[in-house]
LOMAR-115537 format. One record per atom (N, C-alpha, C): x, y, z; residue in one letter; residue number from 0; atom name. Coordinates in steps of 0.1 Angstrom, whole numbers, plus 5000, padded with zeros to 4 digits. Example, Ala and Ser with C-alpha at 12.3 -4.5 7.8 and 13.67 -1.06 7.14 Angstrom:
REM LOMAR-115537
+------+------+------+----+-----+----+
!    x !    y !    z ! aa !   i ! at !
+------+------+------+----+-----+----+
! 5132 ! 4943 ! 5078 !  A !   0 !  N !
! 5123 ! 4955 ! 5078 !  A !   0 ! CA !
! 5132 ! 4967 ! 5078 !  A !   0 !  C !
! 5128 ! 4978 ! 5071 !  S !   1 !  N !
! 5137 ! 4989 ! 5071 !  S !   1 ! CA !
! 5129 ! 5000 ! 5079 !  S !   1 !  C !
+------+------+------+----+-----+----+
This chain:
REM LOMAR-115537
+------+------+------+----+-----+----+
!    x !    y !    z ! aa !   i ! at !
+------+------+------+----+-----+----+
! 5008 ! 4988 ! 5000 !  S !   0 !  N !
! 5000 ! 5000 ! 5000 !  S !   0 ! CA !
! 5009 ! 5012 ! 5000 !  S !   0 !  C !
! 5003 ! 5023 ! 4995 !  R !   1 !  N !
! 5010 ! 5036 ! 4996 !  R !   1 ! CA !
! 5000 ! 5046 ! 5000 !  R !   1 !  C !
! 5004 ! 5057 ! 5006 !  W !   2 !  N !
! 4996 ! 5068 ! 5011 !  W !   2 ! CA !
! 4997 ! 5080 ! 5002 !  W !   2 !  C !
! 4987 ! 5082 ! 4993 !  P !   3 !  N !
! 4987 ! 5094 ! 4984 !  P !   3 ! CA !
! 4987 ! 5107 ! 4992 !  P !   3 !  C !
! 4993 ! 5117 ! 4988 !  A !   4 !  N !
! 4993 ! 5130 ! 4994 !  A !   4 ! CA !
! 4979 ! 5135 ! 4996 !  A !   4 !  C !
! 4976 ! 5139 ! 5009 !  G !   5 !  N !
! 4962 ! 5144 ! 5012 !  G !   5 ! CA !
! 4952 ! 5134 ! 5014 !  G !   5 !  C !
! 4955 ! 5121 ! 5014 !  S !   6 !  N !
! 4945 ! 5111 ! 5015 !  S !   6 ! CA !
! 4946 ! 5104 ! 5029 !  S !   6 !  C !
! 4935 ! 5101 ! 5035 !  S !   7 !  N !
! 4935 ! 5094 ! 5048 !  S !   7 ! CA !
! 4935 ! 5079 ! 5047 !  S !   7 !  C !
! 4934 ! 5074 ! 5034 !  E !   8 !  N !
! 4933 ! 5060 ! 5032 !  E !   8 ! CA !
! 4945 ! 5055 ! 5023 !  E !   8 !  C !
! 4951 ! 5044 ! 5026 !  P !   9 !  N !
! 4961 ! 5039 ! 5017 !  P !   9 ! CA !
! 4956 ! 5034 ! 5003 !  P !   9 !  C !
! 4963 ! 5035 ! 4993 !  T !  10 !  N !
! 4960 ! 5029 ! 4980 !  T !  10 ! CA !
! 4966 ! 5015 ! 4979 !  T !  10 !  C !
! 4959 ! 5005 ! 4977 !  P !  11 !  N !
! 4965 ! 4991 ! 4976 !  P !  11 ! CA !
! 4975 ! 4991 ! 4964 !  P !  11 !  C !
! 4986 ! 4984 ! 4966 !  W !  12 !  N !
! 4997 ! 4983 ! 4956 !  W !  12 ! CA !
! 4991 ! 4975 ! 4944 !  W !  12 !  C !
! 4994 ! 4980 ! 4933 !  Q !  13 !  N !
! 4991 ! 4973 ! 4920 !  Q !  13 ! CA !
! 5003 ! 4972 ! 4911 !  Q !  13 !  C !
! 5005 ! 4960 ! 4905 !  P !  14 !  N !
! 5017 ! 4959 ! 4897 !  P !  14 ! CA !
! 5015 ! 4967 ! 4884 !  P !  14 !  C !
! 5026 ! 4971 ! 4878 !  E !  15 !  N !
! 5026 ! 4978 ! 4865 !  E !  15 ! CA !
! 5026 ! 4967 ! 4855 !  E !  15 !  C !
! 5016 ! 4968 ! 4846 !  G !  16 !  N !
! 5014 ! 4958 ! 4836 !  G !  16 ! CA !
! 5027 ! 4954 ! 4828 !  G !  16 !  C !
! 5030 ! 4941 ! 4828 !  G !  17 !  N !
! 5041 ! 4936 ! 4821 !  G !  17 ! CA !
! 5055 ! 4937 ! 4828 !  G !  17 !  C !
! 5056 ! 4945 ! 4839 !  R !  18 !  N !
! 5069 ! 4947 ! 4846 !  R !  18 ! CA !
! 5072 ! 4934 ! 4854 !  R !  18 !  C !
! 5084 ! 4928 ! 4852 !  P !  19 !  N !
! 5088 ! 4917 ! 4860 !  P !  19 ! CA !
! 5089 ! 4920 ! 4875 !  P !  19 !  C !
! 5086 ! 4911 ! 4883 !  I !  20 !  N !
! 5086 ! 4913 ! 4897 !  I !  20 ! CA !
! 5095 ! 4902 ! 4904 !  I !  20 !  C !
! 5104 ! 4906 ! 4912 !  L !  21 !  N !
! 5114 ! 4897 ! 4919 !  L !  21 ! CA !
! 5112 ! 4899 ! 4934 !  L !  21 !  C !
! 5109 ! 4888 ! 4941 !  V !  22 !  N !
! 5107 ! 4888 ! 4955 !  V !  22 ! CA !
! 5116 ! 4879 ! 4962 !  V !  22 !  C !
! 5122 ! 4882 ! 4973 !  A !  23 !  N !
! 5130 ! 4873 ! 4981 !  A !  23 ! CA !
! 5123 ! 4871 ! 4994 !  A !  23 !  C !
! 5120 ! 4859 ! 4998 !  T !  24 !  N !
! 5112 ! 4856 ! 5010 !  T !  24 ! CA !
! 5115 ! 4842 ! 5015 !  T !  24 !  C !
! 5113 ! 4840 ! 5028 !  G !  25 !  N !
! 5114 ! 4826 ! 5033 !  G !  25 ! CA !
! 5100 ! 4821 ! 5037 !  G !  25 !  C !
! 5090 ! 4828 ! 5033 !  F !  26 !  N !
! 5076 ! 4825 ! 5035 !  F !  26 ! CA !
! 5073 ! 4823 ! 5050 !  F !  26 !  C !
! 5081 ! 4830 ! 5059 !  G !  27 !  N !
! 5079 ! 4829 ! 5073 !  G !  27 ! CA !
! 5082 ! 4816 ! 5080 !  G !  27 !  C !
! 5090 ! 4808 ! 5073 !  L !  28 !  N !
! 5093 ! 4795 ! 5078 !  L !  28 ! CA !
! 5103 ! 4796 ! 5090 !  L !  28 !  C !
! 5100 ! 4789 ! 5101 !  V !  29 !  N !
! 5109 ! 4789 ! 5113 !  V !  29 ! CA !
! 5113 ! 4774 ! 5115 !  V !  29 !  C !
! 5126 ! 4773 ! 5118 !  R !  30 !  N !
! 5132 ! 4760 ! 5120 !  R !  30 ! CA !
! 5129 ! 4750 ! 5109 !  R !  30 !  C !
! 5128 ! 4755 ! 5097 !  R !  31 !  N !
! 5127 ! 4747 ! 5085 !  R !  31 ! CA !
! 5115 ! 4736 ! 5086 !  R !  31 !  C !
! 5104 ! 4741 ! 5091 !  Q !  32 !  N !
! 5092 ! 4733 ! 5090 !  Q !  32 ! CA !
! 5086 ! 4734 ! 5077 !  Q !  32 !  C !
! 5081 ! 4723 ! 5071 !  A !  33 !  N !
! 5075 ! 4723 ! 5058 !  A !  33 ! CA !
! 5064 ! 4732 ! 5057 !  A !  33 !  C !
! 5064 ! 4741 ! 5047 !  A !  34 !  N !
! 5053 ! 4751 ! 5045 !  A !  34 ! CA !
! 5046 ! 4747 ! 5032 !  A !  34 !  C !
! 5036 ! 4739 ! 5033 !  H !  35 !  N !
! 5029 ! 4734 ! 5021 !  H !  35 ! CA !
! 5018 ! 4744 ! 5016 !  H !  35 !  C !
! 5015 ! 4754 ! 5024 !  R !  36 !  N !
! 5006 ! 4764 ! 5020 !  R !  36 ! CA !
! 5011 ! 4778 ! 5023 !  R !  36 !  C !
! 5011 ! 4787 ! 5013 !  A !  37 !  N !
! 5017 ! 4800 ! 5015 !  A !  37 ! CA !
! 5006 ! 4809 ! 5022 !  A !  37 !  C !
! 4993 ! 4807 ! 5019 !  G !  38 !  N !
! 4983 ! 4815 ! 5025 !  G !  38 ! CA !
! 4976 ! 4824 ! 5015 !  G !  38 !  C !
! 4965 ! 4830 ! 5019 !  S !  39 !  N !
! 4957 ! 4838 ! 5010 !  S !  39 ! CA !
! 4964 ! 4851 ! 5006 !  S !  39 !  C !
! 4972 ! 4857 ! 5015 !  D !  40 !  N !
! 4979 ! 4869 ! 5011 !  D !  40 ! CA !
! 4988 ! 4867 ! 4999 !  D !  40 !  C !
! 4996 ! 4856 ! 5000 !  W !  41 !  N !
! 5005 ! 4853 ! 4989 !  W !  41 ! CA !
! 4997 ! 4849 ! 4976 !  W !  41 !  C !
! 4986 ! 4841 ! 4978 !  Q !  42 !  N !
! 4978 ! 4838 ! 4966 !  Q !  42 ! CA !
! 4972 ! 4850 ! 4959 !  Q !  42 !  C !
! 4968 ! 4860 ! 4967 !  D !  43 !  N !
! 4962 ! 4872 ! 4962 !  D !  43 ! CA !
! 4973 ! 4880 ! 4954 !  D !  43 !  C !
! 4985 ! 4880 ! 4960 !  F !  44 !  N !
! 4997 ! 4887 ! 4954 !  F !  44 ! CA !
! 5000 ! 4881 ! 4940 !  F !  44 !  C !
! 5001 ! 4867 ! 4940 !  V !  45 !  N !
! 5004 ! 4860 ! 4928 !  V !  45 ! CA !
! 4993 ! 4863 ! 4917 !  V !  45 !  C !
! 4980 ! 4862 ! 4921 !  Q !  46 !  N !
! 4969 ! 4865 ! 4912 !  Q !  46 ! CA !
! 4970 ! 4879 ! 4906 !  Q !  46 !  C !
! 4973 ! 4889 ! 4915 !  R !  47 !  N !
! 4974 ! 4903 ! 4910 !  R !  47 ! CA !
! 4985 ! 4904 ! 4899 !  R !  47 !  C !
! 4997 ! 4897 ! 4902 !  C !  48 !  N !
! 5008 ! 4898 ! 4892 !  C !  48 ! CA !
! 5004 ! 4891 ! 4879 !  C !  48 !  C !
! 4997 ! 4880 ! 4880 !  A !  49 !  N !
! 4992 ! 4872 ! 4868 !  A !  49 ! CA !
! 4982 ! 4881 ! 4860 !  A !  49 !  C !
! 4973 ! 4887 ! 4867 !  A !  50 !  N !
! 4963 ! 4895 ! 4861 !  A !  50 ! CA !
! 4968 ! 4907 ! 4853 !  A !  50 !  C !
! 4980 ! 4912 ! 4857 !  H !  51 !  N !
! 4987 ! 4923 ! 4851 !  H !  51 ! CA !
! 4998 ! 4918 ! 4841 !  H !  51 !  C !
! 4999 ! 4905 ! 4839 !  A !  52 !  N !
! 5009 ! 4899 ! 4830 !  A !  52 ! CA !
! 5023 ! 4903 ! 4834 !  A !  52 !  C !
! 5025 ! 4903 ! 4848 !  C !  53 !  N !
! 5038 ! 4906 ! 4853 !  C !  53 ! CA !
! 5045 ! 4893 ! 4857 !  C !  53 !  C !
! 5056 ! 4889 ! 4850 !  P !  54 !  N !
! 5063 ! 4877 ! 4854 !  P !  54 ! CA !
! 5068 ! 4878 ! 4868 !  P !  54 !  C !
! 5066 ! 4868 ! 4876 !  L !  55 !  N !
! 5069 ! 4868 ! 4890 !  L !  55 ! CA !
! 5079 ! 4857 ! 4894 !  L !  55 !  C !
! 5090 ! 4861 ! 4899 !  R !  56 !  N !
! 5100 ! 4852 ! 4903 !  R !  56 ! CA !
! 5102 ! 4854 ! 4918 !  R !  56 !  C !
! 5102 ! 4843 ! 4926 !  I !  57 !  N !
! 5104 ! 4843 ! 4940 !  I !  57 ! CA !
! 5116 ! 4836 ! 4944 !  I !  57 !  C !
! 5126 ! 4843 ! 4951 !  L !  58 !  N !
! 5138 ! 4837 ! 4956 !  L !  58 ! CA !
! 5135 ! 4832 ! 4970 !  L !  58 !  C !
! 5138 ! 4819 ! 4972 !  V !  59 !  N !
! 5135 ! 4812 ! 4985 !  V !  59 ! CA !
! 5148 ! 4806 ! 4990 !  V !  59 !  C !
! 5152 ! 4809 ! 5003 !  P !  60 !  N !
! 5164 ! 4803 ! 5008 !  P !  60 ! CA !
! 5163 ! 4789 ! 5012 !  P !  60 !  C !
! 5151 ! 4783 ! 5011 !  W !  61 !  N !
! 5149 ! 4769 ! 5015 !  W !  61 ! CA !
! 5149 ! 4760 ! 5003 !  W !  61 !  C !
! 5152 ! 4747 ! 5005 !  S !  62 !  N !
! 5151 ! 4738 ! 4993 !  S !  62 ! CA !
! 5137 ! 4736 ! 4989 !  S !  62 !  C !
! 5135 ! 4731 ! 4977 !  P !  63 !  N !
! 5121 ! 4729 ! 4972 !  P !  63 ! CA !
! 5112 ! 4721 ! 4981 !  P !  63 !  C !
! 5117 ! 4712 ! 4989 !  A !  64 !  N !
! 5109 ! 4704 ! 4998 !  A !  64 ! CA !
! 5101 ! 4712 ! 5007 !  A !  64 !  C !
! 5105 ! 4725 ! 5010 !  Y !  65 !  N !
! 5099 ! 4734 ! 5019 !  Y !  65 ! CA !
! 5090 ! 4744 ! 5013 !  Y !  65 !  C !
! 5090 ! 4744 ! 5000 !  W !  66 !  N !
! 5082 ! 4755 ! 4992 !  W !  66 ! CA !
! 5067 ! 4753 ! 4993 !  W !  66 !  C !
! 5060 ! 4763 ! 4994 !  P !  67 !  N !
! 5045 ! 4762 ! 4994 !  P !  67 ! CA !
! 5040 ! 4756 ! 4981 !  P !  67 !  C !
! 5029 ! 4749 ! 4981 !  T !  68 !  N !
! 5024 ! 4742 ! 4970 !  T !  68 ! CA !
! 5011 ! 4749 ! 4965 !  T !  68 !  C !
! 5007 ! 4760 ! 4971 !  D !  69 !  N !
! 4994 ! 4766 ! 4967 !  D !  69 ! CA !
! 4995 ! 4779 ! 4960 !  D !  69 !  C !
! 5007 ! 4782 ! 4953 !  L !  70 !  N !
! 5008 ! 4794 ! 4946 !  L !  70 ! CA !
! 5005 ! 4794 ! 4931 !  L !  70 !  C !
! 5002 ! 4782 ! 4926 !  G !  71 !  N !
! 4998 ! 4781 ! 4912 !  G !  71 ! CA !
! 5010 ! 4781 ! 4903 !  G !  71 !  C !
! 5007 ! 4782 ! 4890 !  L !  72 !  N !
! 5018 ! 4781 ! 4880 !  L !  72 ! CA !
! 5025 ! 4795 ! 4876 !  L !  72 !  C !
! 5019 ! 4806 ! 4880 !  H !  73 !  N !
! 5024 ! 4819 ! 4876 !  H !  73 ! CA !
! 5037 ! 4822 ! 4884 !  H !  73 !  C !
! 5038 ! 4818 ! 4896 !  A !  74 !  N !
! 5050 ! 4821 ! 4905 !  A !  74 ! CA !
! 5061 ! 4811 ! 4901 !  A !  74 !  C !
! 5072 ! 4816 ! 4898 !  D !  75 !  N !
! 5084 ! 4808 ! 4895 !  D !  75 ! CA !
! 5093 ! 4809 ! 4907 !  D !  75 !  C !
! 5094 ! 4798 ! 4915 !  L !  76 !  N !
! 5102 ! 4798 ! 4927 !  L !  76 ! CA !
! 5116 ! 4794 ! 4923 !  L !  76 !  C !
! 5126 ! 4801 ! 4929 !  V !  77 !  N !
! 5140 ! 4798 ! 4926 !  V !  77 ! CA !
! 5147 ! 4796 ! 4940 !  V !  77 !  C !
! 5155 ! 4785 ! 4941 !  H !  78 !  N !
! 5162 ! 4783 ! 4953 !  H !  78 ! CA !
! 5174 ! 4793 ! 4954 !  H !  78 !  C !
! 5175 ! 4801 ! 4964 !  W !  79 !  N !
! 5185 ! 4811 ! 4966 !  W !  79 ! CA !
! 5194 ! 4806 ! 4978 !  W !  79 !  C !
! 5207 ! 4805 ! 4976 !  H !  80 !  N !
! 5216 ! 4801 ! 4986 !  H !  80 ! CA !
! 5229 ! 4809 ! 4985 !  H !  80 !  C !
! 5237 ! 4808 ! 4995 !  P !  81 !  N !
! 5249 ! 4817 ! 4995 !  P !  81 ! CA !
! 5258 ! 4816 ! 4982 !  P !  81 !  C !
! 5258 ! 4804 ! 4976 !  Q !  82 !  N !
! 5266 ! 4803 ! 4964 !  Q !  82 ! CA !
! 5259 ! 4808 ! 4951 !  Q !  82 !  C !
! 5246 ! 4812 ! 4952 !  T !  83 !  N !
! 5239 ! 4817 ! 4941 !  T !  83 ! CA !
! 5245 ! 4830 ! 4936 !  T !  83 !  C !
! 5248 ! 4832 ! 4924 !  S !  84 !  N !
! 5254 ! 4844 ! 4918 !  S !  84 ! CA !
! 5244 ! 4851 ! 4909 !  S !  84 !  C !
! 5247 ! 4864 ! 4906 !  A !  85 !  N !
! 5238 ! 4871 ! 4897 !  A !  85 ! CA !
! 5239 ! 4864 ! 4883 !  A !  85 !  C !
! 5250 ! 4859 ! 4879 !  A !  86 !  N !
! 5251 ! 4852 ! 4866 !  A !  86 ! CA !
! 5243 ! 4840 ! 4866 !  A !  86 !  C !
! 5243 ! 4832 ! 4877 !  M !  87 !  N !
! 5234 ! 4820 ! 4877 !  M !  87 ! CA !
! 5219 ! 4824 ! 4876 !  M !  87 !  C !
! 5215 ! 4835 ! 4883 !  L !  88 !  N !
! 5201 ! 4839 ! 4882 !  L !  88 ! CA !
! 5198 ! 4844 ! 4868 !  L !  88 !  C !
! 5207 ! 4851 ! 4862 !  S !  89 !  N !
! 5205 ! 4856 ! 4848 !  S !  89 ! CA !
! 5203 ! 4844 ! 4839 !  S !  89 !  C !
! 5211 ! 4834 ! 4840 !  R !  90 !  N !
! 5209 ! 4822 ! 4831 !  R !  90 ! CA !
! 5196 ! 4815 ! 4835 !  R !  90 !  C !
! 5192 ! 4814 ! 4847 !  R !  91 !  N !
! 5180 ! 4807 ! 4852 !  R !  91 ! CA !
! 5167 ! 4815 ! 4848 !  R !  91 !  C !
! 5168 ! 4828 ! 4850 !  L !  92 !  N !
! 5156 ! 4836 ! 4847 !  L !  92 ! CA !
! 5154 ! 4841 ! 4833 !  L !  92 !  C !
! 5165 ! 4841 ! 4826 !  G !  93 !  N !
! 5164 ! 4846 ! 4812 !  G !  93 ! CA !
! 5166 ! 4860 ! 4810 !  G !  93 !  C !
! 5164 ! 4865 ! 4798 !  S !  94 !  N !
! 5167 ! 4879 ! 4794 !  S !  94 ! CA !
! 5158 ! 4889 ! 4800 !  S !  94 !  C !
! 5146 ! 4885 ! 4804 !  E !  95 !  N !
! 5136 ! 4895 ! 4809 !  E !  95 ! CA !
! 5141 ! 4900 ! 4823 !  E !  95 !  C !
! 5150 ! 4893 ! 4830 !  Y !  96 !  N !
! 5155 ! 4898 ! 4842 !  Y !  96 ! CA !
! 5170 ! 4903 ! 4841 !  Y !  96 !  C !
! 5175 ! 4903 ! 4829 !  A !  97 !  N !
! 5189 ! 4907 ! 4827 !  A !  97 ! CA !
! 5192 ! 4921 ! 4830 !  A !  97 !  C !
! 5182 ! 4930 ! 4830 !  G !  98 !  N !
! 5184 ! 4944 ! 4833 !  G !  98 ! CA !
! 5188 ! 4951 ! 4821 !  G !  98 !  C !
! 5190 ! 4964 ! 4822 !  P !  99 !  N !
! 5194 ! 4973 ! 4811 !  P !  99 ! CA !
! 5208 ! 4969 ! 4806 !  P !  99 !  C !
! 5211 ! 4971 ! 4794 !  R ! 100 !  N !
! 5224 ! 4968 ! 4788 !  R ! 100 ! CA !
! 5230 ! 4981 ! 4782 !  R ! 100 !  C !
+------+------+------+----+-----+----+
């Protein structure tokens, strides 16, 4: 959300159509307990990105065994660990995340 000048109510965040979105999260996992459901807030976020044709990549510090299974096909989860480099991500995510040249 953001607070427009002179407004007493926040405006909900909306993705810019077609703009790629990169998120880094651990989905609130504690002590590496399996998180098979991300929850409705994450589902809403993924649906908003899909509705605006925004590619969504989510960097997760946990192995795939701990990833939520309820985000659908639009969210592309990527295992992020200390050995992950920008070059590795660029190869994995493709040119749409390569940035300006």
